N, C-alpha and C positions, 0 to 999 in steps of 0.2 A: 430665226436662230439667234440666240443670244451670244454675244461675244463675251468671253471671260477675260477679265483684266486682272493681272497680278500686280499688287502694289509693291514696289521696291522701296526699301528704306532709303531715306535721303543720305547722300554721301556727305560726310562732314570732313572738311579739309582743315587739318591742324597746321597752323602756321609754324614755320621753322623757328626754333628757339634762337633768339638773337644772342650776340656775344655779351651784351650787358646782362641778360638773364642768367647766362652761364656763370658770369663773374659773381653776380650777387648770390647765386646758389653756393658757389665755392666759398665765398666769404662767410655765408651763414654757417656752413659746416665747420669751417675753421673756428668761428666764434663759439660754437657749441663745444668744440673740443677744448678751447682755451678756458671757457667757463667751467667745464668739468675738471680740468687740471687744477684750477684755482680752488675749487671746492674740495678736491682730494687733498691738496696741500694743507688747506685750513683744517680739514679733519685730522690729518696726520699730526699737525701741530697741537690741536686741542686734546687729542687722545694720546699724547706722548707718554704720560705716566702709565698708561695701560699697554700700549703697543710696543714701546721700547723694550721692557723686560721680556715680553712674549717673543718678540723678534730675536732678541739676544739668545733666548732659550732655544729657539729653532735653529739658529746658526750654530750654537754650541752642540745641539743634538746632531746636526749634520756632521760636525767634526768628530763627535764621539761615536757615530754610527758604525765604523769598522770595529771598534772595541765591543760595542753592544752586539754586533753580528757574530763576533767570535765567541762571546759568552752564550749566545742563544743556541749554539750547537749542543750545549750540555744542560742548560737550564731554561725555564720559560722566559718569554720576553718581559713580563712584569718584574720578575726577580732580577734579570740582567739590567733593566732600567734602574731599579733601586740601587744595585751595586755601583753603577756608573755615577749616579747622583751622590752616593756616599763618598766615592772617590773624589768627586769634584768638591764636595764639602770639605774633605780632608785637605785638599790642596789649598783651598781658600783659607782655612783655619791656620795651616802652617805658614802661609804667606803673611797673614795678619800678625801672627806671633813673632815672626822674624822682623817685620816692619815696625811694629809698635814702639819698641824701646829706642832704637837709633833714630827713628823719625821724630819722636817726641823731643829727643835731645837737640836735633837740628832745628826743629820748630822754635825752641826756646832761644836759639842763636840767631833767629831772623833779624831782630833789631841790631845785633852786633854786625851782621853781614851788611845791612843797609848803611850803618854808620861807616863801615870800612869802604864801601863803594863811594859814599860821599867824600870821604877823606882822599881817596885816590883821584876822584874827579877834581877836587880842589888842588891836589898836588900837581896834576897835569894841566892846570889852567893855562900855562904858558904855551902848550901845544894848541889849545883851542883859541888862543888870541888871534891866530891867523884867520880864523873863520869869523866873518862879520856877524855881530849880534849875539854870539854864543856866550861871551863873557857877561854881557848885560843880563841875559836870561838866567845864568847861574847866580849872579848877584841878587837878582830879584827873587829867585826862589829861596836862596839861603838868607836873605835879609841882610847881606853884608857881613855875615858872621862866618867863622871858619868851621863851625859845627852846627849841626841841626839836631833838634830833639825829636825823638819818635815816641809817640804815645800810643799804647795799645790798650783798648778797652776790653778787659777780660769778660765783663758781663755780657757784652754784645756777642762775643764768640760763644759763650755758654748758652745764651738764649737761642742763637742760630742753630746750634747742635740739638738743643732740646726740641726745637720746632721741626727740624728736618729728620730727626731720628725715627718717628713713627712712619713717615712716608717711605724712608729708606728701607726699614724693616719690612713694610708691606710689599715693596717692589722686589726685595730679595725672596720673600716667600712666593710671590707670583712667578718669579723666574724659576725657582726650584720646582714648583708644581708643574709649570709648563714644560720644563725639561723632562721631568719624569713621564708625564702623559704623552709627550711627543715620542720619546724613545719606546715606550711600551706599546703604542698604537700606530706607529708609522706605517707598518705593513698593511694593516686594515684600512687606514686612511687612503693609502695608495690604491688598494683594490676598489674602494668605494668610488674614488675619482675615475678610475678606469671603467667602472661599470656604467658611468654616465655617457661614455663614448659609444655611439651607435655603429660606426663603421670600423672595420679592421685597421684602415689607414690612420684614422684619428686616434684609435687606441694605441697603435704603435708609436705615433708621434708623442703622445702624452707619456707613454712609458719611457721613451728616450729622454724627454724633458726631466722626469724624475731622476733617471739614472745619471744624466749629465750634471744636473744641479748638485746631486749628492756627491758625485765623484769630484767635480771641480772644487766645491767648497771644502770637502774633507781633505783632498790632496793639498790645497793651498794652505789651510789652517794648520794641518799637521806638519807640513814642510816648514812653514814660517815659524812654528813653535820650536822646531829643532834648531833652525837658524838663529832665532832669538835667544835660545838657551846658550848656544855657542858664543853669541855676542855678549851675553851677560857674564858668562864665565871669563871671557877675555877681558872685559871691562873691569871686573873685580880683580883679576890678576894684575892688570896694568896699574890700577889705583893702589894696590898693595905695594907694588914696586916703587911707585912715586911717593909713598908714605902718606896717602890720604886716609884720614880716620874712617872707620866703618866701611871698608872697601866692598864687602858683600852687599851693603845697602845700595850702592851705586850700580852694582852688577844686576840686582833685582829690578831696580828702576829702569835700567837700559833694556832688560828683558821685556818688561811690561810696555814701556813707551814705544818700543819699536813696532808694536802691532798697528799703531796709527802712523801710516806712512807720511813722510815729509814733515808733519807737525811734531810727532813724537821725538825724533832726533833733535829738532831745533829746541824743544823744551828741555831735553836732557842736556844739551850743550849749555843753555842758560843756567841750569841748576849747577853744573860743574864749574861754571865761571864764578858763581856765588860761593861754592865750596873753596875754590882757589883763593878768593878774596878773604875768606874767613880763616884760612890755614897759613898763608904766606904773605910776606910784605913786598918782596921784590917782584917787579912786573914779569920777568921771564917765568918764574915759578908759578905765578898766579894763573897764567894761561896754559900751563902744562896739562892739567887734567882735561880741560876742554879740548885742546888740540889732540891729545892722545885718543880721546873718545871719537872725535870727528874722523881721525885716521882709520880707526877700526870700523866705523860706520861706513866710510867711503869704500873700504875694501869689501865689506859685506854687500853693499848695494851694487857695486860695479862688477864683482866677480862671483861671489858665493850664490846670491839669490838668483841671478840669471841662469847659472848652471844647474841649480836645483829645480826651479819651477818655471824657468823661462821657456823651455821647449814644450811643456804640456799646457801651460796656462799663459797665453799671450794676450795682454790687454794694452791698449793705447795709454801712455802716460797722461795724455791730456784728458781722456775719459776718467782715469783714476783721480786726477786732480779735481775735475768737476764733481764727481760723485762724492769725494771727500769734503769739498767745500759745501755742497748742498746738504749732506746729512749732518755735518757738524752744525751748520746754521739751523737745521730743523730740530735735531735731537741732542745736540751738545756732544760730550765725550763719548757717549754710547753710540751716537751716530758715526763718529770717527772709527769706532771698532767695526761697525756694520757696513761701512761704505764699500769696501772691496768685495766682501761676500755678496752683498746685494748686486753689485755689478757682475759678478760671476754668475749669479742666478739669472739675471737678465740676459747674459750672453748665452746661457744654456737654452733659455726659452726662444731667443731670436734665431739661433742656428737651427733649431728643430722646427720652427714655424715657417721659415722661408726657403729652406733647402729641401730638395726632393729626396735626396739620399744623404743625410748628414753623416759624416764619418764618426766612427766610434772613438771616444777619447782614449780608451784603453782596451786592447784586445782581450785582456784577461777578465774583464768585467762581463758577466753574463746578462743577457736580456731579461728584464723583469717579466714574470709570468702574467698572462692576461687573466681576467676574472673567471673566464670559462675553463681554464686549465686547472 
């Protein structure tokens, strides 16, 4: 009788992973993430001329989506998108028309403003004598003379404008085309993205991301537009009362620059200081336009804006500052306009990615329909 033997596979014992191996694996993962972020930042920097106008068009489309949705009740989406783009073009043309003449006048007065600033610095040199080394620096800059000559090369400015004009026109065309196609096809794009979700939970989360991003950005931009309009009207009225030339120009500048938080008001204050130097001679009057604007801006930032958007859209001021610094460093002035909307979109994505049942931002906003409905 033969005995049957069954061969058992050898038992392989896997040694436990040491702490050093786990640390190296974690470091390698972190290194891959850092390399990916560096590559992404480099790509964003290199593709700035392409991605910046497209991103601005998407953010503008999110802001104008309530207007487009109201028009779509009566007309097709393609026609409503065309109407919104034409309205936007009309606003841009009106602003350029109102800006061009007074802005050209003040651009011609820049050398005069610079000379007045130098004259006041020389008149106030007795104040700076108490600070060590400042007087010597002023003398070294001015060459020991009471006046400095400012030379402006018109040819260089004309050449710069001629060089930048084609690129600027191309970016404007890209912006308008992207805005139109985004508004006309935003519903179909949403349905296409939702169709890629296989489970009902992932489809619901993605729908909430779209809903929250659109609601946060449109609510913020529309609210801040109304606030900026009030600030611009108040600034124009105060400048008129102070006797500043072209008060509506400073009101429009205050309206536009207030979109860039922190930096825009600081730039506006510096501009009004130059206006005061070019308009008056006595120190109290010189600072009046700047102080009046800073008072209005402080009232708007501390009382009006928190009451209007603070309850619905709450962001950390530190995160806002970091986003603003990063996008201005990466994309310049357009990045400053997009910093807060990008942060709001990231907030909408994060709250729907990590919360099991994220709260609805607005009870009146209906849930987007799934592709199967």
